[in-house]
C-alpha positions, -999 to +999 in steps of 0.1 A: -334+399+043-349+434+039-323+446+064-295+430+042-309+445+011-311+480+027-276+476+040-262+467+006-280+497-010-264+520+016-230+505+009-234+511-028-242+547-022-214+553+002-186+534-016-190+554-048-175+583-029-137+581-025-111+597-002-102+599+034-122+620+058-104+650+074-102+651+112-104+684+130-078+689+158-106+682+184-117+650+166-081+638+164-075+644+201-107+624+207-094+592+191-057+594+198-046+569+225-079+551+224-083+513+220-105+500+192-117+465+181-121+452+146-157+440+148-170+435+113-157+427+078-184+428+052-181+418+015-208+423-011-204+403-043-230+386-066-224+349-072-197+345-045-193+317-020-181+316+016-149+300+003-142+326-023-149+355+001-126+339+027-098+340+001-106+377-006-104+385+031-070+369+032-059+387+001-068+421+015-041+417+042-064+433+068-040+429+098-015+451+079-043+476+073-050+477+110-014+484+118-014+513+094-045+527+110-028+525+144+003+543+132-016+570+113-041+579+140-022+571+172-047+544+183-044+507+193-064+481+175-074+446+187-079+424+156-069+392+174-104+376+169-103+381+131-066+370+130-076+337+147-105+333+122-080+336+093-056+312+110-083+286+116-092+287+078-129+281+084-150+299+057-182+286+074-176+312+101-187+338+074-224+346+075-240+346+041-272+366+033-292+378+003-326+385-010-325+360-039-291+345-036-261+350-012-246+384-020-237+397+015-210+380+034-201+390+070-174+381+095-184+397+128-168+397+163-187+379+191-180+408+215-198+441+219-174+471+221-181+509+222-150+516+201-149+496+169-136+494+133-157+481+105-147+473+069-171+471+039-160+460+005-181+461-027-169+440-056-181+450-090-175+427-120-156+444-149-152+413-170-155+375-167-121+374-150-117+407-133-136+430-109-130+463-090-131+465-052-145+496-036-138+497+001-150+517+031-132+516+065-149+533+095-135+540+130-164+545+154-168+555+190-202+549+205-216+544+170-203+579+160-180+578+130-147+594+138-127+584+107-138+572+073-112+559+048-126+552+013-111+541-020-110+516-048-085+491-062-084+467-091-076+431-089-039+434-097-033+461-071-028+449-035-053+464-010-025+473+013-009+494-014-041+514-021-050+519+016-015+529+025-016+555-003-049+569+011-032+572+045-002+590+030+022+560+032+043+544+005+061+511+004+099+512+009+116+500-023+126+463-022+109+459+012+074+444+011+065+451+047+082+484+054+061+515+048+071+552+050+050+581+061+053+605+032+051+636+055+073+626+084+095+600+066+090+577+096+093+540+088+070+513+101+077+475+098+042+460+094+055+424+097+072+430+130+042+449+144+018+421+134+042+395+149+041+414+183+003+413+184-005+379+169-017+349+188+010+322+192-009+300+166-011+328+140+025+339+146+037+303+141+017+302+108+032+334+096+067+323+105+062+290+086+048+308+055+077+333+055+104+305+058+087+282+034+085+310+009+122+316+012+129+279+007+107+277-024+125+307-039+159+292-033+148+259-049+131+276-079+161+297-089+184+268-100+153+248-113+146+276-138+181+272-153+180+235-158+171+215-189+141+192-188+163+162-180+181+182-153+149+193-138+137+157-135+169+148-117+168+178-095+132+170-083+144+134-075+174+147-056+152+171-036+128+143-027+157+120-016+172+148+004+139+155+022+136+119+030+171+119+044+163+150+065+132+134+079+152+105+093+176+128+112+169+138+148 
């Protein structure tokens, strides 16, 4: 518990700083082309639960963050173990620690790797319904920090938007998954990159979510224009239609 308390204090001190560390040409050459593993995701929040932290880990869209890091620094990142953890939807895989109550929540890789990426997120309550998130992403080789990306985002700002901005990327208008390097104007499709690296199970889950989202949108648009009576009929017609589809081969 002492170790956990000390770790939280260090995170508090580090995360108040913001920005992205600058690499010297020699440092950049030292990481370019190297392979890294996502080995730890740590959240600190008072009064949280494993279930609420699991949701926050999902909301942060960490696989997309990893793809941006790959693109920015010319490295490859293996986040498959964390991806499978998200796919399996098992909050109990998150280790909870704290001096008095659970404040520190960890997902950690089972493997030991010399080149690794670690994420720390500190959640500070602003009001009863809102809190700020300060984050710290480190890329390490043999425990030596090569890159540190730091920043903060409020609850209504997606983490991927803030991290992308720190890395000098911006989202392409009307394209949720395509980001543009502000300097080179090069585009990167995060969804397709993630699909290439995902496990079959996780890829199938993403494909389902994408298609089901499109179906829900197509159903909702006419629903919004109906009167209450028409909505009731529309719901019945949809149920009957789904029953009919389930009987077809």
